[in-house]
Each structure stands twice: as C-alpha cells, then as structure tokens.
MIPA-724856 format. One record per residue (C-alpha): x, y, z. Coordinates in nm, 2 decimals, always signed. Layout:
% residues N
((X; Y; Z)),
...
//
This chain:
% residues 199
((+8.33; +7.67; +10.69)),
((+8.63; +7.85; +10.53)),
((+8.56; +8.12; +10.28)),
((+8.63; +7.99; +9.93)),
((+8.80; +8.14; +9.62)),
((+8.48; +8.28; +9.46)),
((+8.43; +8.50; +9.76)),
((+8.77; +8.67; +9.71)),
((+8.73; +8.68; +9.33)),
((+8.40; +8.88; +9.37)),
((+8.59; +9.13; +9.59)),
((+8.86; +9.19; +9.33)),
((+8.61; +9.19; +9.04)),
((+8.45; +9.49; +9.21)),
((+8.76; +9.67; +9.31)),
((+9.13; +9.59; +9.24)),
((+9.22; +9.72; +9.59)),
((+8.92; +9.60; +9.80)),
((+9.08; +9.66; +10.14)),
((+9.24; +10.00; +10.03)),
((+9.59; +9.85; +10.10)),
((+9.75; +10.11; +9.88)),
((+9.58; +10.42; +10.00)),
((+9.50; +10.38; +10.37)),
((+9.76; +10.51; +10.62)),
((+9.66; +10.23; +10.86)),
((+9.77; +9.97; +10.60)),
((+10.08; +10.16; +10.51)),
((+10.19; +10.19; +10.87)),
((+10.10; +9.82; +10.94)),
((+10.33; +9.72; +10.65)),
((+10.61; +9.93; +10.79)),
((+10.57; +9.76; +11.13)),
((+10.56; +9.42; +10.97)),
((+10.89; +9.48; +10.80)),
((+11.04; +9.63; +11.11)),
((+10.94; +9.31; +11.31)),
((+11.16; +9.09; +11.08)),
((+11.48; +9.02; +11.27)),
((+11.69; +8.94; +10.97)),
((+11.78; +9.17; +10.68)),
((+11.74; +8.91; +10.41)),
((+11.58; +8.57; +10.37)),
((+11.68; +8.30; +10.13)),
((+11.33; +8.18; +10.06)),
((+11.00; +8.34; +10.17)),
((+10.64; +8.25; +10.13)),
((+10.34; +8.49; +10.14)),
((+10.00; +8.33; +10.10)),
((+9.70; +8.56; +10.05)),
((+9.92; +8.82; +9.88)),
((+9.61; +9.01; +9.75)),
((+9.73; +9.28; +9.51)),
((+10.10; +9.26; +9.60)),
((+10.14; +9.57; +9.83)),
((+10.33; +9.37; +10.10)),
((+10.48; +9.14; +9.84)),
((+10.67; +9.42; +9.68)),
((+10.83; +9.51; +10.01)),
((+10.91; +9.14; +10.10)),
((+11.07; +9.10; +9.76)),
((+11.34; +9.35; +9.85)),
((+11.42; +9.13; +10.16)),
((+11.42; +8.79; +9.99)),
((+11.65; +8.60; +9.76)),
((+11.34; +8.41; +9.65)),
((+10.97; +8.50; +9.72)),
((+10.67; +8.28; +9.65)),
((+10.34; +8.46; +9.66)),
((+10.00; +8.29; +9.64)),
((+9.64; +8.39; +9.64)),
((+9.30; +8.21; +9.59)),
((+9.18; +8.49; +9.35)),
((+9.30; +8.48; +8.99)),
((+9.25; +8.85; +8.97)),
((+9.48; +8.90; +9.28)),
((+9.74; +8.68; +9.12)),
((+9.73; +8.88; +8.80)),
((+9.76; +9.21; +8.99)),
((+10.06; +9.08; +9.19)),
((+10.23; +8.94; +8.88)),
((+10.18; +9.27; +8.70)),
((+10.32; +9.47; +9.00)),
((+10.63; +9.24; +9.04)),
((+10.70; +9.15; +8.68)),
((+11.04; +9.32; +8.70)),
((+11.14; +9.11; +9.00)),
((+11.28; +8.77; +8.87)),
((+11.32; +8.63; +9.22)),
((+10.94; +8.64; +9.27)),
((+10.69; +8.36; +9.17)),
((+10.32; +8.42; +9.20)),
((+10.08; +8.12; +9.20)),
((+9.71; +8.07; +9.24)),
((+9.62; +7.84; +9.52)),
((+9.38; +7.79; +9.81)),
((+9.52; +7.68; +10.15)),
((+9.55; +7.44; +10.31)),
((+9.51; +7.21; +10.01)),
((+9.76; +7.39; +9.78)),
((+10.05; +7.43; +10.03)),
((+10.37; +7.45; +9.83)),
((+10.66; +7.21; +9.85)),
((+11.01; +7.28; +10.00)),
((+11.14; +7.47; +10.30)),
((+11.11; +7.84; +10.38)),
((+11.32; +8.08; +10.59)),
((+11.02; +8.31; +10.63)),
((+10.64; +8.26; +10.61)),
((+10.42; +8.56; +10.64)),
((+10.06; +8.50; +10.73)),
((+9.91; +8.84; +10.71)),
((+9.54; +8.92; +10.74)),
((+9.46; +8.56; +10.63)),
((+9.38; +8.32; +10.91)),
((+9.03; +8.44; +11.00)),
((+8.90; +8.36; +10.65)),
((+8.96; +7.99; +10.74)),
((+8.77; +7.78; +10.98)),
((+8.95; +7.65; +11.29)),
((+9.02; +7.31; +11.13)),
((+9.17; +7.45; +10.81)),
((+9.37; +7.71; +11.00)),
((+9.52; +7.45; +11.23)),
((+9.63; +7.26; +10.92)),
((+9.79; +7.57; +10.78)),
((+9.97; +7.63; +11.11)),
((+10.10; +7.27; +11.10)),
((+10.21; +7.29; +10.74)),
((+10.39; +7.62; +10.80)),
((+10.58; +7.48; +11.10)),
((+10.68; +7.17; +10.90)),
((+10.80; +7.39; +10.61)),
((+11.02; +7.62; +10.82)),
((+11.40; +7.57; +10.77)),
((+11.63; +7.53; +11.07)),
((+11.66; +7.91; +11.11)),
((+11.31; +7.98; +10.99)),
((+11.07; +8.25; +11.11)),
((+10.69; +8.28; +11.09)),
((+10.52; +8.62; +11.11)),
((+10.15; +8.66; +11.16)),
((+9.95; +8.98; +11.16)),
((+9.57; +9.00; +11.19)),
((+9.29; +9.26; +11.24)),
((+9.13; +9.23; +11.59)),
((+8.80; +9.41; +11.53)),
((+8.48; +9.20; +11.46)),
((+8.45; +9.07; +11.10)),
((+8.10; +8.91; +11.08)),
((+8.17; +8.74; +10.74)),
((+8.47; +8.55; +10.88)),
((+8.46; +8.21; +11.06)),
((+8.71; +8.32; +11.32)),
((+8.84; +8.64; +11.49)),
((+9.19; +8.76; +11.48)),
((+9.23; +8.68; +11.85)),
((+9.13; +8.32; +11.79)),
((+9.37; +8.29; +11.50)),
((+9.66; +8.40; +11.72)),
((+9.56; +8.19; +12.02)),
((+9.58; +7.88; +11.79)),
((+9.92; +7.99; +11.67)),
((+10.04; +8.02; +12.02)),
((+9.90; +7.68; +12.11)),
((+10.02; +7.48; +11.81)),
((+10.36; +7.64; +11.72)),
((+10.66; +7.48; +11.89)),
((+10.86; +7.79; +11.82)),
((+10.99; +8.08; +12.02)),
((+10.79; +8.40; +12.00)),
((+11.05; +8.68; +11.96)),
((+10.82; +8.98; +11.87)),
((+10.47; +9.08; +11.98)),
((+10.31; +9.41; +11.90)),
((+9.95; +9.46; +11.99)),
((+9.73; +9.76; +11.92)),
((+9.35; +9.81; +11.95)),
((+9.30; +9.71; +11.58)),
((+9.56; +9.45; +11.52)),
((+9.81; +9.19; +11.66)),
((+10.15; +9.13; +11.50)),
((+10.37; +8.84; +11.62)),
((+10.69; +8.67; +11.50)),
((+10.80; +8.32; +11.60)),
((+11.14; +8.17; +11.52)),
((+11.33; +7.85; +11.55)),
((+11.62; +8.05; +11.69)),
((+11.55; +8.18; +12.05)),
((+11.70; +8.52; +11.97)),
((+11.53; +8.54; +11.63)),
((+11.86; +8.60; +11.45)),
((+12.05; +8.34; +11.24)),
((+12.37; +8.19; +11.39)),
((+12.61; +8.40; +11.18)),
((+12.44; +8.72; +11.30)),
((+12.46; +8.61; +11.66)),
((+12.84; +8.57; +11.63)),
((+12.91; +8.92; +11.50)),
//
C-alpha cells in the first residue's frame, strides 16, 4: 500500500526539513548532479511532484519558464510557497499522486526521491501518466536512494526497473553510485531539442 498524506504531514510537523535536504552535503551534491544531468539549459514547462520544502524546486525554477510543484503535505506546500514567493513562474499545489496528476503537457518531469513511497500499482500509473504528459521534446528525470528503507513499499532499484520497463523513451543519462541512481529519459534520442542539435 502506498504511503498516504498524513505520513508526510507528520514528518513535516516534527521538522521542516525532515531529510536534511538543506544541510547535508550528500543532498547538496545530489542536487548539483541532478541539474547537471539535464541536457537542456531551459524548459518551457516543468513538473516536480513531491517537492518537499522546495530545495530542488528553487534550482529548477531558474531553468524553467513555468514550474509546477506539488506535494501531499500541506506543510511542505506552505514551505515551498514561502521559499519561492518571489518567483512568479512557479505554482505550488497540494496533491497526492497518482490521483491528482495535473493537466497539460510538460517538457520536463522530475521524479526525485518519490517512487518508493508508492506501491507498484500506483507507481506504474504515475509512470504512465508522466509518459503521456511529456511533450514531443520532453524529458523525464528520476533519482532515488538505493539503500534499504523499511517503511517504503518499494526499493529504489525496483522503482527504476519499472521505469526502464514501462517507458518508451530513450535513456540518455545514467549515473549510479552506492547510495543512489539518477537517470534521464527523453523523447529525443540525443536528449537535446531539435534547435540545439542544428547548432
């Protein structure tokens, strides 16, 4: 069974940064690698579910004409809105996937440290929704912790195996370390948009 919104709300009620996203070098470095994996300088419309307290969101906002952030926790949504209130291109919504998947197309979808909180059925639905929502030059980035997480219905490895099985996209980046796996898939075989390929 997927973990529900109250689970995450309890985490944020106890600590506004429950995973030490702001202070841990591991998290800072992983965010830098995530941004470096993006093959385009800017994206017209990006979607980041499970935005937590907005640490990665703030960096994605600088690379996006429009950025939609979402989290199941009302506290996380409030923290992200506060952090990005000077960024008019950013919208932050409360929602729980897969039931609250947003409408429209995206050029970039970032599934970061998210998939293993869902059971296999819900995660597969998210994968299918993400693929259907990608524009003709869209990219999907996924990054997940690989060490055991007993409270989660899936492991990071299982999450990425399902991505590889279900996505009908080209994997253009793969970065694996002992603690995490980061992968980027794209509708464009080279990962770049058509204009960039012609330069």
